[in-house]
C-alpha positions as CSV (number, residue, x, y, z in Angstrom):
1,M,0.1,-0.1,-0.1
2,I,1.2,3.5,-1.1
3,H,-0.5,6.0,0.5
4,V,-4.8,6.1,1.7
5,G,-5.9,9.9,2.8
6,E,-9.2,11.8,3.3
7,A,-9.6,12.6,-0.3
8,E,-10.7,8.2,-0.1
9,A,-12.7,8.6,2.9
10,E,-14.6,11.7,1.3
11,A,-15.1,9.1,-1.9
12,A,-16.7,6.0,0.3
13,A,-18.5,8.5,2.4
14,R,-20.2,10.1,-0.8
15,V,-20.9,6.7,-1.6
16,I,-22.7,5.8,1.7
17,R,-24.7,9.1,1.7
18,S,-26.3,8.2,-1.7
19,E,-27.4,5.0,-0.3
20,H,-26.3,3.3,-3.3
21,L,-23.6,1.0,-2.5
22,F,-24.4,-1.9,-4.9
23,R,-21.8,-2.1,-8.2
24,Y,-24.5,-1.9,-10.7
25,S,-26.9,1.1,-11.3
26,S,-30.3,1.0,-12.2
27,D,-30.4,3.8,-14.5
28,P,-27.9,3.4,-17.6
29,E,-27.6,7.3,-17.9
30,N,-26.6,7.3,-14.2
31,P,-23.0,5.2,-14.0
32,T,-22.2,3.9,-10.5
33,E,-18.5,4.7,-9.1
34,T,-17.4,1.1,-10.2
35,D,-18.8,1.8,-13.6
36,L,-16.4,4.8,-14.0
37,F,-13.8,3.6,-12.4
38,E,-13.7,0.8,-15.1
39,R,-13.8,2.9,-17.8
40,E,-11.1,4.7,-16.5
41,W,-8.7,1.7,-15.4
42,A,-9.3,0.4,-19.0
43,D,-8.4,4.1,-20.5
44,L,-5.0,4.1,-18.4
45,V,-4.2,0.5,-19.3
46,G,-5.1,0.8,-23.0
47,T,-7.7,-2.2,-23.4
48,K,-11.2,-1.9,-24.4
49,H,-12.6,-3.7,-21.5
50,A,-11.8,-3.4,-17.8
51,L,-13.9,-5.9,-14.9
52,A,-14.1,-4.8,-11.3
53,V,-13.5,-7.8,-9.2
54,T,-12.9,-8.7,-5.7
55,S,-9.4,-9.5,-5.7
56,G,-6.5,-10.4,-7.9
57,T,-7.5,-14.3,-7.6
58,A,-10.7,-13.2,-8.9
59,A,-9.5,-11.8,-11.8
60,L,-7.4,-14.5,-12.3
61,I,-9.8,-17.0,-12.0
62,C,-12.3,-15.2,-14.4
63,A,-9.6,-14.7,-16.9
64,L,-9.2,-18.5,-16.6
65,A,-13.0,-18.8,-17.2
66,G,-12.9,-16.2,-20.2
67,L,-10.5,-18.2,-22.3
68,G,-12.3,-21.5,-21.8
69,I,-9.9,-23.3,-19.6
70,G,-11.0,-26.1,-17.7
71,P,-10.4,-30.0,-17.0
72,G,-7.6,-31.3,-19.5
73,D,-5.7,-28.1,-19.5
74,E,-2.3,-27.3,-18.5
75,V,-1.0,-24.0,-17.4
76,I,2.5,-22.6,-17.0
77,V,3.3,-20.5,-14.4
78,P,6.7,-18.9,-12.2
79,A,7.7,-20.9,-9.4
80,Y,8.3,-17.6,-7.9
81,T,4.8,-16.0,-7.1
82,F,2.1,-15.8,-4.5
83,M,0.2,-19.3,-4.7
84,A,-2.9,-18.0,-5.8
85,T,-1.5,-17.8,-9.7
86,A,-1.5,-21.4,-9.5
87,T,-4.3,-22.2,-7.2
88,S,-6.9,-20.2,-9.7
89,V,-5.8,-22.5,-12.3
90,L,-7.0,-25.5,-10.4
91,A,-10.0,-23.6,-9.3
92,C,-10.7,-23.7,-12.7
93,G,-10.4,-27.1,-13.0
94,A,-7.2,-27.0,-15.0
95,I,-3.5,-28.4,-14.0
96,P,-0.5,-25.9,-13.1
97,V,3.0,-26.4,-14.9
98,V,5.5,-25.0,-12.8
99,A,8.5,-23.1,-14.5
100,D,11.9,-21.7,-13.4
101,V,12.5,-18.1,-13.3
102,N,15.7,-16.3,-14.3
103,E,17.5,-13.5,-12.1
104,T,15.4,-11.0,-12.7
105,L,13.0,-13.5,-10.0
106,L,10.5,-13.3,-13.2
107,L,9.5,-16.5,-15.8
108,D,12.5,-17.6,-17.4
109,P,10.9,-16.9,-21.4
110,N,14.0,-19.7,-22.1
111,D,12.4,-22.4,-20.1
112,I,8.4,-22.5,-21.2
113,E,9.0,-24.5,-24.2
114,R,10.5,-27.4,-21.7
115,H,7.3,-27.4,-20.0
116,I,4.9,-27.4,-22.6
117,S,2.7,-30.5,-24.3
118,S,-0.2,-31.3,-26.2
119,R,-2.4,-30.2,-23.1
120,T,-1.2,-27.0,-22.6
121,K,-3.4,-24.0,-23.2
122,A,-2.1,-21.0,-21.5
123,V,1.2,-19.3,-20.0
124,I,0.4,-17.0,-16.9
125,P,3.4,-14.4,-16.5
126,V,3.8,-12.8,-13.0
127,H,5.0,-9.1,-13.5
128,M,6.6,-9.7,-9.6
129,F,7.5,-6.6,-7.0
130,G,6.9,-3.9,-9.7
131,M,9.1,-5.7,-12.1
132,P,8.0,-6.5,-16.0
133,C,8.4,-9.6,-17.3
134,D,10.2,-10.3,-20.4
135,M,7.1,-10.0,-22.7
136,D,8.6,-9.8,-25.8
137,P,9.8,-13.6,-26.3
138,I,7.3,-14.7,-24.1
139,M,4.6,-13.3,-26.5
140,D,6.8,-14.8,-29.3
141,V,6.6,-18.4,-27.8
142,A,2.8,-18.2,-26.7
143,K,2.0,-17.0,-30.3
144,K,4.6,-20.4,-32.0
145,H,2.8,-22.8,-29.9
146,G,-0.5,-21.0,-29.9
147,L,-1.2,-20.5,-26.4
148,H,-3.0,-18.0,-24.3
149,V,-1.2,-15.2,-22.6
150,I,-2.6,-14.1,-18.7
151,E,-0.5,-11.4,-17.2
152,D,-0.5,-11.8,-13.5
153,A,0.2,-8.0,-13.0
154,C,-1.2,-8.1,-9.6
155,Q,1.9,-7.0,-7.7
156,M,2.6,-4.2,-10.6
157,D,-0.3,-1.9,-10.7
158,A,-0.1,0.8,-13.6
159,G,3.5,-0.3,-14.8
160,S,4.9,-0.5,-18.1
161,Y,6.4,-2.7,-20.4
162,K,8.6,-1.2,-23.5
163,G,6.0,1.8,-23.3
164,R,2.8,0.1,-22.9
165,R,1.1,-0.8,-19.9
166,V,1.6,-4.3,-18.3
167,G,-2.2,-5.8,-18.5
168,S,-2.5,-5.2,-22.5
169,I,0.0,-7.3,-23.7
170,G,-1.2,-10.7,-23.5
171,D,-5.0,-11.8,-23.6
172,V,-5.7,-11.0,-20.6
173,G,-4.2,-9.0,-18.0
174,C,-5.3,-9.1,-13.9
175,F,-4.8,-6.7,-10.9
176,S,-4.8,-6.9,-7.0
177,F,-5.7,-4.0,-5.2
178,N,-5.7,-5.6,-1.8
179,Q,-4.1,-4.0,1.4
180,F,-0.5,-4.6,0.2
181,K,-0.6,-3.5,-3.6
182,I,0.7,-0.4,-5.6
183,M,-2.9,0.7,-5.4
184,T,-5.6,-0.3,-2.8
185,C,-9.0,-0.4,-1.4
186,G,-8.6,-2.9,1.4
187,E,-9.5,-6.1,-0.7
188,G,-10.2,-5.6,-4.4
189,G,-9.0,-6.5,-8.1
190,A,-9.5,-5.9,-12.0
191,L,-9.2,-7.5,-15.3
192,T,-8.5,-6.1,-18.8
193,T,-8.8,-7.5,-22.2
194,D,-9.3,-6.3,-26.0
195,R,-11.3,-9.3,-26.4
196,T,-15.3,-8.8,-26.0
197,D,-15.6,-12.7,-26.0
198,V,-12.9,-12.7,-23.2
199,Y,-14.8,-9.9,-21.5
200,D,-18.2,-11.7,-21.6
201,R,-17.7,-15.1,-20.2
202,A,-15.4,-12.8,-17.5
203,L,-18.5,-11.1,-16.8
204,V,-20.9,-13.7,-16.3
205,M,-18.0,-16.1,-14.3
206,H,-17.9,-13.0,-12.1
207,D,-21.6,-12.8,-11.2
208,S,-24.0,-15.5,-10.5
209,G,-26.8,-13.0,-11.1
210,I,-25.8,-11.9,-14.2
211,T,-29.0,-13.5,-16.4
212,F,-31.3,-10.9,-14.3
213,R,-28.8,-8.0,-14.9
214,P,-30.0,-5.4,-17.8
215,T,-26.1,-6.1,-19.3
216,A,-27.1,-9.6,-20.2
217,E,-29.0,-8.3,-23.1
218,K,-25.8,-7.7,-24.3
219,I,-23.7,-10.7,-24.0
220,A,-23.6,-12.3,-27.5
221,M,-22.8,-16.2,-25.5
222,P,-26.1,-17.8,-23.5
223,T,-25.1,-17.0,-19.9
224,F,-24.0,-19.7,-17.0
225,V,-23.7,-20.4,-13.1
226,G,-20.6,-18.1,-12.5
227,L,-19.8,-17.3,-8.9
228,N,-19.9,-14.3,-6.7
229,F,-17.3,-11.4,-7.5
230,R,-18.9,-8.4,-7.7
231,L,-17.3,-5.4,-6.1
232,S,-18.8,-2.8,-3.7
233,D,-19.1,0.7,-5.1
234,I,-17.5,2.3,-2.1
235,L,-14.4,0.1,-3.1
236,G,-15.2,1.6,-6.5
237,A,-14.6,5.0,-5.2
238,V,-12.1,4.5,-3.2
239,L,-9.9,3.1,-6.3
240,R,-11.0,5.8,-8.6
241,V,-9.3,8.1,-6.0
242,Q,-5.9,5.6,-6.1
243,L,-6.2,5.6,-10.0
244,S,-6.0,9.3,-10.2
245,Q,-2.6,9.5,-7.8
246,V,-1.0,6.1,-9.0
247,D,1.0,7.6,-11.9
248,D,2.7,10.3,-9.7
249,W,3.6,7.8,-7.3
250,L,5.1,5.1,-10.1
251,S,7.4,8.7,-11.3
252,R,8.6,9.3,-7.9
253,M,9.8,5.9,-7.2
254,R,11.1,5.1,-10.4
255,S,13.4,7.7,-9.8
256,I,14.4,7.2,-6.3
257,K,15.2,3.6,-7.7
258,A,17.3,5.0,-10.7
259,D,19.4,7.2,-8.3
260,M,19.9,5.0,-6.0
261,I,20.8,2.2,-9.1
262,Q,23.6,4.5,-10.3
263,R,25.1,5.5,-6.6
264,L,25.2,1.5,-6.2
265,K,26.6,0.5,-9.7
266,E,29.2,3.4,-9.1
267,R,30.2,1.4,-5.6
268,G,30.5,-2.1,-7.4
269,V,27.4,-3.5,-6.2
270,G,25.7,-5.8,-8.3
271,I,21.9,-5.2,-9.4
272,L,19.4,-7.4,-10.3
273,P,18.8,-7.3,-14.1
274,S,16.3,-5.5,-15.3
275,N,13.3,-5.7,-18.4
276,D,12.7,-2.4,-18.4
277,L,13.7,-0.3,-16.0
278,D,11.5,2.8,-17.5
279,G,8.4,0.7,-17.0
280,D,9.4,-1.2,-13.8
281,C,7.4,0.8,-10.9
282,G,10.1,1.2,-8.8
283,L,8.4,-0.6,-5.8
284,M,11.4,-2.6,-5.2
285,L,15.6,-2.6,-5.5
286,G,17.0,-5.9,-6.2
287,V,20.9,-6.4,-5.2
288,Q,22.3,-10.0,-6.6
289,F,24.9,-12.1,-4.8
290,E,27.7,-14.6,-6.1
291,S,26.8,-17.3,-3.3
292,E,24.0,-17.6,-0.6
293,G,27.1,-17.3,2.2
294,A,27.4,-13.3,1.0
295,T,23.8,-13.0,1.1
296,L,23.3,-14.3,4.7
297,R,26.1,-12.7,5.5
298,C,25.1,-9.2,4.1
299,M,21.2,-9.9,6.0
300,E,23.1,-9.9,9.1
301,M,25.2,-6.9,8.8
302,L,22.4,-5.0,7.8
303,K,19.8,-6.3,10.4
304,G,17.9,-3.8,12.7
305,N,19.3,-0.9,10.2
306,V,17.8,-1.2,6.6
307,G,15.0,-3.5,6.2
308,Y,15.3,-6.1,3.5
309,M,13.4,-9.6,2.3
310,R,15.2,-12.4,0.6
311,P,12.9,-13.5,-1.8
312,F,13.7,-16.9,-1.1
313,D,12.3,-16.5,3.0
314,T,9.2,-15.0,1.2
315,G,7.3,-18.4,2.2
316,R,4.2,-18.5,0.1
317,H,5.9,-17.0,-3.1
318,V,8.1,-19.9,-3.3
319,Y,6.9,-22.9,-5.3
320,A,8.5,-25.6,-2.7
321,N,6.3,-24.1,0.3
322,W,3.0,-24.5,-1.7
323,D,2.2,-27.7,0.1
324,P,-1.7,-28.4,-0.7
325,I,-0.8,-28.2,-4.2
326,L,2.3,-30.1,-4.0
327,E,0.2,-32.6,-2.3
328,H,-2.6,-32.4,-4.8
329,R,-5.0,-31.1,-1.6
330,V,-7.7,-29.1,-3.5
331,N,-11.6,-28.7,-2.9
332,H,-13.1,-29.6,-0.2
333,T,-14.2,-33.1,-1.6
334,E,-11.9,-35.2,-3.4
335,E,-14.6,-35.5,-6.5
336,M,-13.8,-31.9,-6.8
337,N,-10.3,-32.1,-7.0
338,P,-8.6,-31.3,-10.4
339,F,-5.6,-33.7,-9.3
340,R,-8.4,-36.6,-9.8
341,H,-10.4,-36.1,-12.6
342,P,-10.5,-38.2,-15.5
343,A,-9.5,-35.6,-18.0
344,N,-6.6,-34.7,-16.2
345,S,-4.5,-38.2,-16.0
346,E,-2.1,-37.3,-18.2
347,C,-1.4,-34.1,-17.2
348,Q,1.8,-33.0,-15.7
349,M,1.4,-33.3,-12.2
350,D,3.9,-35.1,-10.5
351,Y,5.3,-31.9,-8.3
352,S,8.5,-31.9,-5.3
353,K,10.1,-29.4,-3.1
354,D,13.5,-29.6,-5.2
355,M,12.2,-29.7,-8.4
356,R,13.2,-26.4,-9.8
357,P,16.4,-26.1,-7.9
358,R,17.7,-23.2,-10.3
359,T,14.9,-21.3,-9.1
360,L,15.7,-21.8,-5.2
361,D,19.4,-21.0,-5.6
362,I,18.4,-17.8,-7.8
363,L,16.1,-16.9,-4.7
364,K,18.8,-17.2,-2.6
365,R,21.2,-15.4,-3.3
366,A,19.3,-11.8,-3.8
367,L,18.2,-9.1,-1.6
368,L,15.4,-6.9,-2.3
369,F,14.9,-3.5,-0.9
370,G,11.6,-1.5,-0.4
371,I,11.0,2.1,-1.9
372,D,8.5,4.5,-0.8
373,P,7.2,7.6,-3.1
374,F,7.8,9.5,-0.2
375,M,11.3,8.6,0.9
376,A,13.7,12.0,2.1
377,E,16.9,12.4,0.8
378,E,18.4,11.4,3.8
379,E,16.9,8.3,3.6
380,V,18.1,7.2,0.5
381,S,21.4,8.4,1.1
382,R,21.5,6.4,4.5
383,V,20.0,3.0,2.4
384,V,22.8,3.5,0.0
385,D,25.5,3.9,2.4
386,A,24.3,1.1,4.7
387,V,23.5,-1.4,1.4
388,S,26.6,-0.8,-0.5
389,E,28.9,-1.2,2.9
390,A,27.1,-4.5,3.6
391,V,27.3,-6.1,0.3
392,T,30.7,-5.1,-0.4
393,S,32.1,-6.3,3.1
394,A,29.9,-9.6,2.5
395,S,30.8,-10.3,-1.0
396,R,34.9,-10.1,0.1
397,E,34.5,-12.3,3.4
398,A,32.3,-14.9,2.0
399,S,34.1,-18.1,1.2
400,P,34.6,-19.3,-2.3
401,A,32.9,-22.7,-1.2
402,S,30.1,-20.5,0.6
């Protein structure tokens, strides 16, 4: 979460005072806050459609449903992402196939083809910590093999890749607005796409009552029984305020990150590679080490002085900690477990905690440092000095065998 203040409080209060908290309006000439947010979010991302939902997970489920993915299908996901990327695939009855990340901490385009089978229908690149995946080669591989691309941009609200907003490059983009994201309304999400057929199916999936809405008349396909991922109009109002500020926040963080990188590089500190620093949200600064021993030593030196995060230690983001998935424990009855579905019997589902050693090694040899758009220059200098001193000393002290 970047910032929430009086403007968001007033927006929420305005909806409450209106006594209309539902996301749909009974008057087509009087759009709700959520209607307006969807239009504004689609305009910002650069897509024809946007659909507001209750979470990033809901957005992923609706995206998969929108593309018709289900039992018998495989979807490639990165080994480093929040578990919901994979659980969303399972929620639609399909099977997630886990691929390596590279030194950017993001899906390795060169590892995708190794996991493609006759059942592979889609790939989900995840833009972690505001950092863009290398979408050009990912799109090339997807086009070569006829795969759908779902951009999981839940940690990269409003970010870009080579001049295009993330969420507008693949078939569908998915965003999260929960408490810990760049934009927040406490809990929320959105889906973006240029494909009307995908949008229509996602729209039905997100609202179990869509059959009875005026919008049902505009849906070209027969409606089906969906779920309930409708966003409250209070949250839609809050998101409109957040949207109006997000580009200013990103500009500030990008400027701070660029300054920190330049200073650290001048002192010989190894920085994590980036697929596009200009589009990077600037949310995190990554440092790379030659050995895990040097990483651990640096962590000891920084403790209590500068906040940091080692990717390997983030638990829920590391595939080796996804026990319910690794152990095929899905849904409340075995009859609804996609790992038991006859259509999935030949899918790739043999998982183990050590199946992606390259990813685990990369995650052990990196540190991430958070950036705030309102960091004072004195704090920036303090962090740069502390990090450069600790990294240099730890790398020097670490033995080649560590």
